[in-house]
Residue frames as a rotation matrix with the C-alpha (Angstrom) as fourth column:
MET 1
-0.356 0.574 -0.737 5.82
-0.927 -0.314 0.203 0.03
-0.115 0.756 0.644 11.91
THR 2
0.224 0.552 0.803 3.35
-0.415 0.800 -0.434 -2.75
-0.882 -0.236 0.408 11.41
SER 3
0.856 0.078 -0.512 4.34
-0.517 0.187 -0.836 -3.10
0.030 0.979 0.200 7.75
ILE 4
-0.119 -0.981 -0.153 7.83
-0.892 0.174 -0.418 -4.16
0.436 0.087 -0.896 8.69
THR 5
-0.529 -0.028 0.848 6.67
-0.613 0.704 -0.360 -6.88
-0.587 -0.710 -0.389 11.07
THR 6
0.586 0.788 0.191 4.15
-0.362 0.465 -0.808 -8.09
-0.725 0.404 0.557 8.47
ALA 7
0.628 -0.441 -0.641 6.87
-0.702 0.032 -0.711 -8.24
0.334 0.897 -0.290 5.82
VAL 8
-0.493 -0.833 0.253 9.22
-0.859 0.418 -0.297 -10.16
0.142 -0.364 -0.921 8.13
GLY 9
-0.158 0.531 0.833 6.42
-0.473 0.700 -0.536 -12.61
-0.867 -0.478 0.140 8.97
LEU 10
0.864 0.494 -0.101 5.61
-0.302 0.348 -0.888 -13.20
-0.403 0.797 0.449 5.34
TRP 11
0.274 -0.858 -0.435 9.32
-0.881 -0.042 -0.472 -13.37
0.386 0.512 -0.767 4.44
SER 12
-0.352 -0.392 0.850 9.66
-0.771 0.637 -0.026 -16.28
-0.531 -0.664 -0.526 6.90
PHE 13
0.646 0.640 0.417 7.55
-0.249 0.693 -0.677 -18.31
-0.722 0.333 0.607 4.48
SER 14
0.613 -0.447 -0.652 10.41
-0.754 -0.084 -0.651 -18.09
0.236 0.891 -0.389 1.93
PHE 15
-0.496 -0.827 0.266 12.31
-0.868 0.478 -0.133 -20.75
-0.018 -0.297 -0.955 3.94
SER 16
0.340 0.723 0.602 9.53
-0.623 0.653 -0.431 -23.26
-0.704 -0.228 0.672 3.41
GLY 17
-0.655 -0.569 0.497 10.27
-0.066 0.698 0.713 -26.48
-0.753 0.434 -0.494 1.53
VAL 18
0.132 0.766 0.629 7.09
0.811 0.281 -0.513 -26.05
-0.570 0.578 -0.584 -0.53
ALA 19
-0.687 -0.579 0.439 7.90
0.723 -0.491 0.486 -23.92
-0.066 0.651 0.756 -3.54
PRO 20
-0.042 0.729 0.683 4.56
0.567 -0.546 0.617 -22.09
0.823 0.413 -0.391 -3.87
VAL 21
0.809 0.319 -0.493 4.64
0.582 -0.318 0.749 -21.12
0.082 -0.893 -0.443 -0.22
ALA 22
-0.068 -0.921 -0.383 8.22
0.783 -0.287 0.552 -19.92
-0.618 -0.263 0.741 -0.51
ASP 23
-0.619 -0.095 0.780 7.31
0.688 -0.545 0.479 -17.84
0.379 0.833 0.403 -3.52
LEU 24
0.493 0.858 0.147 4.38
0.570 -0.446 0.690 -16.40
0.658 -0.256 -0.708 -1.61
GLY 25
0.568 -0.302 -0.766 6.76
0.717 -0.277 0.640 -15.34
-0.405 -0.912 0.059 1.13
VAL 26
-0.564 -0.821 0.088 9.10
0.734 -0.450 0.508 -13.53
-0.378 0.351 0.857 -1.28
PHE 27
-0.589 0.343 0.732 6.43
0.525 -0.527 0.669 -11.78
0.615 0.778 0.130 -3.31
ALA 28
0.524 0.842 -0.130 4.09
0.627 -0.278 0.728 -10.89
0.576 -0.463 -0.674 -0.47
SER 29
0.359 -0.456 -0.814 6.85
0.752 -0.375 0.542 -9.45
-0.553 -0.807 0.208 1.72
SER 30
-0.744 -0.608 0.277 8.17
0.646 -0.546 0.534 -7.46
-0.173 0.576 0.799 -1.24
GLY 31
-0.223 0.754 0.618 4.72
0.560 -0.420 0.714 -6.10
0.798 0.505 -0.329 -1.90
VAL 32
0.693 0.413 -0.590 4.25
0.716 -0.303 0.629 -5.03
0.081 -0.859 -0.506 1.73
MET 33
-0.069 -0.802 -0.593 7.58
0.717 -0.453 0.530 -3.23
-0.694 -0.389 0.606 1.66
ILE 34
-0.756 -0.077 0.650 6.75
0.585 -0.524 0.619 -1.48
0.293 0.848 0.441 -1.63
GLY 35
0.298 0.936 0.187 3.48
0.621 -0.339 0.707 -0.38
0.725 -0.095 -0.682 -0.06
LEU 36
0.503 -0.205 -0.839 5.40
0.773 -0.328 0.543 0.98
-0.386 -0.922 -0.007 2.92
VAL 37
-0.629 -0.778 -0.006 7.72
0.659 -0.537 0.527 2.97
-0.413 0.327 0.850 0.63
PHE 38
-0.448 0.543 0.710 4.73
0.553 -0.456 0.697 4.38
0.702 0.705 -0.096 -1.25
THR 39
0.557 0.773 -0.302 3.05
0.696 -0.237 0.678 5.33
0.452 -0.588 -0.670 1.97
LEU 40
0.485 -0.432 -0.761 6.03
0.659 -0.391 0.642 6.95
-0.574 -0.813 0.095 3.67
ILE 41
-0.540 -0.798 -0.270 7.81
0.378 -0.516 0.769 8.54
-0.752 0.313 0.580 0.70
PHE 42
-0.820 0.162 0.550 5.72
0.538 -0.114 0.835 8.75
0.198 0.980 0.006 -2.46
LEU 43
0.120 0.992 0.025 2.36
0.900 -0.120 0.419 9.77
0.419 -0.028 -0.908 -0.99
PRO 44
0.389 -0.005 -0.921 3.64
0.623 -0.735 0.267 12.67
-0.679 -0.678 -0.283 1.14
ALA 45
-0.703 -0.690 -0.172 5.70
0.280 -0.491 0.825 13.95
-0.654 0.532 0.538 -1.81
LEU 46
-0.617 0.562 0.551 2.67
0.679 0.026 0.733 13.76
0.398 0.827 -0.397 -4.07
ILE 47
0.424 0.808 -0.409 0.50
0.905 -0.359 0.229 15.60
0.038 -0.467 -0.883 -1.53
SER 48
0.042 -0.482 -0.875 3.13
0.503 -0.747 0.435 18.37
-0.863 -0.458 0.211 -1.14
ILE 49
-0.895 -0.438 -0.087 3.23
0.143 -0.467 0.872 19.12
-0.422 0.768 0.481 -4.87
THR 50
-0.458 0.824 0.334 -0.53
0.788 0.202 0.581 18.86
0.412 0.529 -0.742 -5.43
ARG 51
-0.900 0.243 0.362 -2.61
-0.324 -0.928 -0.183 22.00
0.291 -0.282 0.914 -5.11
VAL 52
-0.572 0.762 -0.303 -5.68
0.820 0.515 -0.251 21.60
-0.035 -0.392 -0.919 -2.95
LYS 53
-0.559 0.483 0.674 -8.59
0.073 -0.781 0.620 23.83
0.826 0.396 0.402 -3.81
THR 54
-0.877 0.294 -0.380 -10.26
0.402 0.014 -0.916 25.28
-0.264 -0.956 -0.130 -0.70
LEU 55
-0.180 0.918 0.354 -13.94
0.792 -0.079 0.606 26.01
0.584 0.389 -0.712 -0.62
LYS 56
-0.830 0.001 0.557 -15.28
-0.233 -0.909 -0.345 29.35
0.506 -0.417 0.755 0.53
THR 57
-0.460 0.708 -0.536 -17.78
0.870 0.480 -0.114 29.12
0.177 -0.519 -0.836 3.34
ASN 58
-0.292 0.490 0.821 -20.58
-0.033 -0.863 0.503 31.56
0.956 0.120 0.268 3.86
LEU 59
-0.797 -0.003 -0.604 -21.18
0.594 0.169 -0.786 32.66
0.104 -0.986 -0.132 7.40
ASP 60
0.234 0.906 0.352 -24.48
0.617 -0.418 0.667 34.01
0.752 0.061 -0.657 8.67
LYS 61
0.373 -0.024 0.928 -24.90
-0.390 -0.911 0.133 36.71
0.842 -0.412 -0.349 11.34
GLU 62
0.894 0.034 0.447 -24.20
-0.437 0.288 0.852 34.28
-0.099 -0.957 0.272 14.17
GLY 63
-0.058 -0.997 -0.052 -21.02
-0.965 0.042 0.260 33.01
-0.257 0.065 -0.964 12.58
GLN 64
0.028 0.183 0.983 -22.57
-0.080 0.980 -0.180 29.71
-0.996 -0.073 0.042 11.56
THR 65
-0.928 -0.369 -0.047 -22.07
-0.094 0.109 0.990 28.27
-0.360 0.923 -0.136 8.08
SER 66
0.055 0.983 -0.174 -25.03
-0.490 -0.126 -0.863 28.61
-0.870 0.133 0.475 5.76
ASN 67
-0.102 -0.014 0.995 -26.09
0.574 0.816 0.070 26.61
-0.812 0.578 -0.075 2.74
GLY 68
0.777 0.574 0.258 -26.69
0.535 -0.387 -0.751 29.58
-0.332 0.721 -0.608 0.49
């Protein structure tokens, strides 16, 4: 997963001697991992419990969809 490699790359900033850069590494890598969790766990669960309304399509004599 690209999110994991991105989080590891950003986490490497946390070993910097410059405090703002180190903070960036911690918070940015945490944000990427939270986004990964939302994408892999929360979003599919939300989609599975949400009802999706399907639209009826009208077919003409040739089996093509019509606008009417």
